[in-house]
Structures are given as structure tokens and as C-alpha cells.
N, C-alpha and C positions, 0 to 999 in steps of 0.2 A: 480567615486564614491568611496570614501575610505571605506574599510571594517572596522567594529567597534568592532571586537572580541577582539583584543589586541593592544597596542601600538607598535610601530615600534621595541622596543626591548623586547617585550613580548615573553614568552616561547611558548606559543600556537597561532600559526597564520595559518589561512587557506590558502590553495593553490587557488589562484584567477586567472583565465583567462578570456578571453572575453566571453566564453560561459559556464563557471562553477565556482563553488565555493565548494572545498572540504575541510571539516573540521573534524578533529578528526578522520581521516580515514587512512588506510594503505593499499598498494598494490591494488590501484583502478584504473581502466581505464574506461573511458566514450566515446562512439562513438558519434559523431554529435554535432554540435553547433547550436541550434535553435535561434529563435528571441529574447529569453529571457534566463538568465542563469539558469543552473540546479544546485541545491544545493544537495550535498552528504554529509551526517552526520553520523558519527559512524558506517562506513562500513568497511569491511575488506576482502581482497583477492577477490575482485569481478570485473567483467568485464560486462559493461552495454552498451546497444545501439541497434539500433539507437534511440536517444531521440530528440524530437521536440523542447524541450526547455520549461522554466518555469515548470520544474519538480522537485520533491523533492524525495530523496531516503534515508531512514533512517533505521539504524540497521541491514543491510543485511550483511551476513557473508558467504564467500565461495560460491557465486553464480555467474553464467554466463548466465543469460536469453538471448535467441536470439531475442525475440520478442521486438518491440519498444513501446514507449510510446507517445501518442499524447499530445499536449500542455496542461499544467495545471493538469497532472495526478501526483499523489503521490503513492509511494509503501513503506510500513512501516512494517518491521518485528518485531513482539513481542514475548515474551516468556511467556506463560501462563500456570501455573501449570506444568511446565516441557515440554509443547508442543509448537512447533513453529506455530504461526499464522501470515499470510501475509494479511494486510489490503491494499486494493487498492481503491482509492477515486480520484475524480476529483474536481477542484475548484468550479465547478458549481453545486455540489450535495446539497441535501436538509439537511442543518445542523440545521434545527428548525422544529417543528411539523407543519404538514399542515392540513388545514381543510378538504381536500378531498385526499384520498390516490392516486388517479389517478394523483395528481400534484407532487408526490414524484419524485426526480430525483437522479439517481445513475449512476456512471461512465460517467456522461455527458449526459445521456439519460433519458427519462422518465422511472421510474422503471419498469412499466408494459410492455413497448416495449422492455427493456433489458431482462426481464424474458421470454418474449414470443419468442424472438430471440434465446433463449437457451433451449426452450422446457420446460420451467417452468411456474408455476403460482404464483400469489401473496401469495397464502396460502402456499406455499413451504418455505417462508421466514418470514411471518407475520401471527400471530395467528389470527383466525377469530374474528373480532369485535375489534382488537387492535387499538390503536391510529395510525394515519398516521404519524408515527415517524421512519425515517430511522435508528436512534440509536437503535431501538429495533428489527430491521430485522436481522435474523440470516443469515448473507450473507458471513461470513468469515470462510473458512475451516482450521481445525487443520492439521498440517503436509501436506500441498498441494504440489503436483508435479508441474514441470514447465508448463505442459499442463494445469492444473487446473487453475493456476494463469494467464496464457496467455488468458484463456478463458473470463476472466473479461474485458479485453480490446478489443479483436477481437472476431468475431463470431466463436464458436467452432464447432466441428463435433457433431454428434447425441449422441455419448457416453459420452460426457461432462455432460449432465444433470444427467445421472445415477451416475456418479462418485460424483457430487456435492450433490446430495440427500443422497448418502451413507456416506458422510463424516461427521464426528462430527463438528458442526458448532457453532460459536459464534456471538452475536450481538456486535456492537461497544460499547454499554452501558456495556456489560459484560466484554469486553476487558479492557476498561477503569477503571472499578472498581477492576479487578483482576490482573491488570498489576503490575509488580515489579517496583515501582516507584524509589526506591533507584538505581536499576540497570540503569535505564533510566537517572537519575539525574548524575550519575557518567560516563555515556557514554560507559559503558561496552558493548562489543559485546556479542550477545546471545551465549550460551554455545555450543560448538561442530559445526561442519560443517553442513551446510543446505543442504537438498535434493532438495531445490528450485534451478533449474538449471540442474537437472537430470531427467530422465524419470521415476525414482523410488521414491517408497516411498514418544526525542522532539516530541511528537505524532503528528499525521496527522490532528486531529480533536478534537474539544471539544465544550462544550456548551459555548455561550457567556454570 
């Protein structure tokens, strides 16, 4: 399949291999080649892997996460009011309002199961009586550490829940509303180096 970004003589062409498509990115390495390509967009000075394939990595700057991603997962770094927010989602998540909150899916799991596995409750991320809407769940931490981000994908230790609760968190609806649209349209990387990848300190989703 031929990439559609630019004609053969275009100035901006992605790096395309069997297992990955890297576009508008520099100094990026990706470990592992899954059953479907991984797309890397607007990332700089990053080392990823192992990745299972059918993954999307967007806007990450200066990171070297050691944890892997299952098939269908996306990691998208945003800059909101000067703070870094990392959105982690999977292709099977609930991108529309459900009738029953128990039917919500996040990171490829039922939300209630995902929360229970991490020592959390639904009330930690959704206001009582709120609609069963994943977009309104305050799931995404500002300035997350590597350990905090890794805990979205794999079962973390007991201290993770305390760090999650203590963090300032935003919902996907808040992130979409307050994101710097101009920066994302121009493909600029987030300002400064990220602490995602250390032990300190094109969007992934939208309404149809």
C-alpha cells in the first residue's frame, strides 16, 4: 500500500517500513514490529518499545518509556495551560455515551474492572450521578511520571492509586476543549523535554 502523505517528489515524506510509519518526527527509535503498523507522529528524541503493533504515538518529546503497548493502544502527549498531559487510550474504548456506567470501557477493559485493579472506584474519576460518558471521566494526570503512565497499561503497585488521586487530572473533554489547536495543526512538539521516561517529576479521540 502506498502512503498518501506526499507525492514521490514531495518535501515531507514519512519513513515507512513493514512495521511502522514515522511522520514529522526526528531521532525516534521503535522496538518490535507487530502484526499491524505502528504510527509515530510529531515525536522527537524518543525511544519506544516493545510495541505489539497497531499503535499510535503522538506528540511525545524526549521520552524513553521502558514499558510496552498492547495492540490497538495509543499514547498522545498534549500541552494544556503549560502542563504536560499524556492521554492513553485503546481502540476498543467507549467513545460514545453508554446507558449504563458499568458498560464503559477504558484501556481495553471495563472501566470498573480497570479501576478496581488499581485500588480505585468509579467515584474517583466520575462525579456521582454524571452521565456514563468516558469523555467526562477525569482520568488523565498532569505532569505524569513514567510509573504513572505505565500503570494505565499494566497493573501497578499499591502506591499507584495514591499518586493518581493526588495528581491534578483532566477529562478528555477538558483536554479537547483547552488544547492548543494551532500547535497541533502545525505539528510542533511540546515545549521542553518531558519527564515521561524518568522516575521524577492529530488527537487520539474525538466525537463522531
